[in-house]
C-alpha positions as CSV (number, residue, x, y, z in Angstrom):
1,M,-32.0,68.7,-45.2
2,L,-34.2,65.7,-45.5
3,S,-37.5,66.0,-47.2
4,K,-40.8,65.6,-45.1
5,S,-42.0,62.7,-47.1
6,L,-38.7,60.8,-46.5
7,V,-39.0,61.3,-42.8
8,I,-42.7,60.3,-42.7
9,F,-41.8,57.0,-44.7
10,L,-38.9,56.2,-42.5
11,S,-40.9,56.8,-39.4
12,V,-43.8,54.7,-40.6
13,G,-41.3,51.9,-41.6
14,L,-39.6,51.9,-38.3
15,I,-42.9,51.8,-36.3
16,S,-44.4,49.1,-38.5
17,G,-41.2,47.0,-38.2
18,L,-41.2,47.3,-34.4
19,F,-44.9,46.2,-34.2
20,F,-44.3,43.4,-36.6
21,G,-41.3,42.3,-34.7
22,I,-43.2,42.3,-31.3
23,Y,-45.9,40.3,-33.0
24,L,-43.5,37.7,-34.3
25,L,-41.6,37.6,-30.9
26,D,-44.9,36.8,-29.2
27,F,-46.0,34.3,-31.8
28,K,-42.8,32.4,-32.3
29,N,-42.4,31.1,-28.8
30,T,-39.1,29.3,-28.6
31,S,-39.3,28.1,-25.0
32,Q,-40.6,24.6,-25.7
33,L,-39.8,22.6,-22.5
34,E,-40.3,23.8,-18.9
35,F,-40.7,21.4,-16.1
36,V,-42.9,22.7,-13.3
37,E,-44.7,21.8,-10.2
38,G,-48.3,20.6,-10.9
39,P,-49.9,19.8,-14.2
40,S,-48.0,20.9,-17.4
41,I,-47.5,19.6,-20.9
42,S,-45.0,20.6,-23.4
43,I,-44.5,20.3,-27.1
44,V,-41.0,19.9,-28.5
45,T,-39.8,19.7,-32.1
46,E,-36.2,19.3,-33.1
47,K,-36.2,22.7,-34.8
48,F,-38.7,25.4,-35.9
49,D,-38.1,25.8,-39.6
50,F,-38.6,22.7,-41.9
51,K,-38.1,22.1,-45.5
52,K,-41.2,21.0,-47.7
53,S,-41.6,17.3,-47.5
54,E,-39.4,16.9,-44.5
55,T,-40.5,14.6,-41.7
56,I,-41.4,16.4,-38.5
57,S,-41.0,14.7,-35.2
58,I,-43.2,16.1,-32.5
59,K,-42.7,15.2,-28.8
60,I,-45.5,15.7,-26.3
61,I,-44.0,15.7,-22.8
62,N,-45.6,15.7,-19.5
63,S,-43.5,18.4,-18.0
64,G,-45.4,18.6,-14.7
65,T,-45.6,16.4,-11.6
66,E,-49.2,14.9,-12.1
67,K,-50.4,12.3,-14.5
68,L,-52.1,13.6,-17.5
69,I,-54.9,11.7,-19.3
70,F,-56.1,12.0,-22.9
71,D,-59.7,11.0,-23.4
72,Q,-62.3,11.1,-26.2
73,S,-63.5,14.6,-25.1
74,V,-60.1,16.2,-25.7
75,F,-57.6,15.8,-28.4
76,Q,-54.1,14.7,-28.0
77,L,-52.5,16.6,-30.9
78,K,-53.6,18.7,-33.8
79,I,-51.9,20.9,-36.4
80,T,-53.7,23.8,-37.8
81,G,-53.1,26.6,-40.1
82,L,-53.1,30.3,-38.6
83,S,-56.6,30.5,-39.5
84,G,-57.5,27.6,-37.1
85,M,-58.4,25.2,-40.0
86,L,-57.4,21.7,-39.1
87,I,-54.6,20.3,-41.1
88,F,-53.5,17.2,-39.4
89,S,-54.5,15.1,-36.4
90,P,-53.2,11.6,-35.8
91,D,-55.6,8.6,-35.2
92,T,-56.2,8.8,-31.5
93,N,-56.9,5.1,-31.0
94,S,-53.3,4.2,-31.9
95,L,-51.9,6.6,-29.3
96,Q,-51.3,6.4,-25.5
97,K,-54.2,7.4,-23.2
98,Q,-52.1,8.8,-20.4
99,L,-48.7,10.3,-19.7
100,E,-46.9,9.9,-16.3
101,P,-44.6,12.8,-15.2
102,K,-41.5,13.3,-17.5
103,E,-43.0,10.7,-19.9
104,E,-43.1,11.6,-23.7
105,L,-45.2,10.6,-26.6
106,I,-43.7,10.9,-30.1
107,V,-45.8,11.8,-33.2
108,V,-44.2,11.9,-36.6
109,W,-45.9,14.0,-39.3
110,D,-44.8,13.5,-42.9
111,Q,-46.5,16.8,-43.9
112,I,-49.5,15.0,-45.4
113,K,-52.8,16.7,-44.5
114,N,-55.8,14.8,-43.3
115,D,-57.3,15.1,-46.8
116,G,-54.2,13.4,-48.5
117,D,-52.8,16.6,-49.9
118,I,-49.1,17.8,-49.2
119,A,-49.0,20.8,-46.8
120,T,-48.0,24.1,-48.4
121,E,-45.3,26.4,-47.3
122,G,-46.4,28.6,-44.2
123,L,-46.7,28.9,-40.6
124,Y,-48.6,26.1,-38.6
125,K,-49.6,25.7,-35.1
126,I,-49.2,22.5,-33.1
127,S,-51.7,22.2,-30.3
128,T,-52.2,19.6,-27.6
129,K,-54.6,19.3,-24.7
130,A,-55.0,16.8,-21.8
131,I,-56.7,16.5,-18.4
132,D,-55.0,16.1,-15.1
133,E,-56.2,13.8,-12.4
134,N,-58.5,16.5,-10.9
135,G,-60.2,17.1,-14.3
136,N,-58.3,20.4,-15.1
137,H,-57.6,21.0,-18.8
138,V,-53.9,21.5,-19.5
139,E,-53.0,22.9,-23.0
140,K,-50.0,24.0,-24.9
141,S,-49.2,25.2,-28.4
142,S,-46.1,25.9,-30.6
143,T,-45.6,27.1,-34.0
144,I,-43.5,25.7,-36.9
145,T,-42.7,27.1,-40.3
146,I,-42.6,25.0,-43.6
147,W,-40.3,26.5,-46.3
148,K,-40.0,25.7,-49.9
């Protein structure tokens, strides 16, 4: 017969593994590109896991049927840590100000943070926001992992 403590430890391990799996499944969204009717924006990277110092190509795609506009009141792209601390945002003056339907904008990140340091290993969130022609905000985020 199994001891009570072994059964308890196994039960706790299984339950915590289940909850951690559900958390990661929700957090690691792998459906990057979906074309829809109306305003929509998508973030696409060539993969989800990157090696340290590897160049990361990020595509911002207008995946809807309406023109999207980027202005000074909203950001085009930002990369944050899980805590929400800003790691990188490109110079918005050099980027496009609008995206037509199915048009894309490519931003390349060399894993250098805004302060000049190299990004460390970890999970990062890529976010983008735009405004459609009616003034409605459209946002999307995706996560990537940087490994050693």
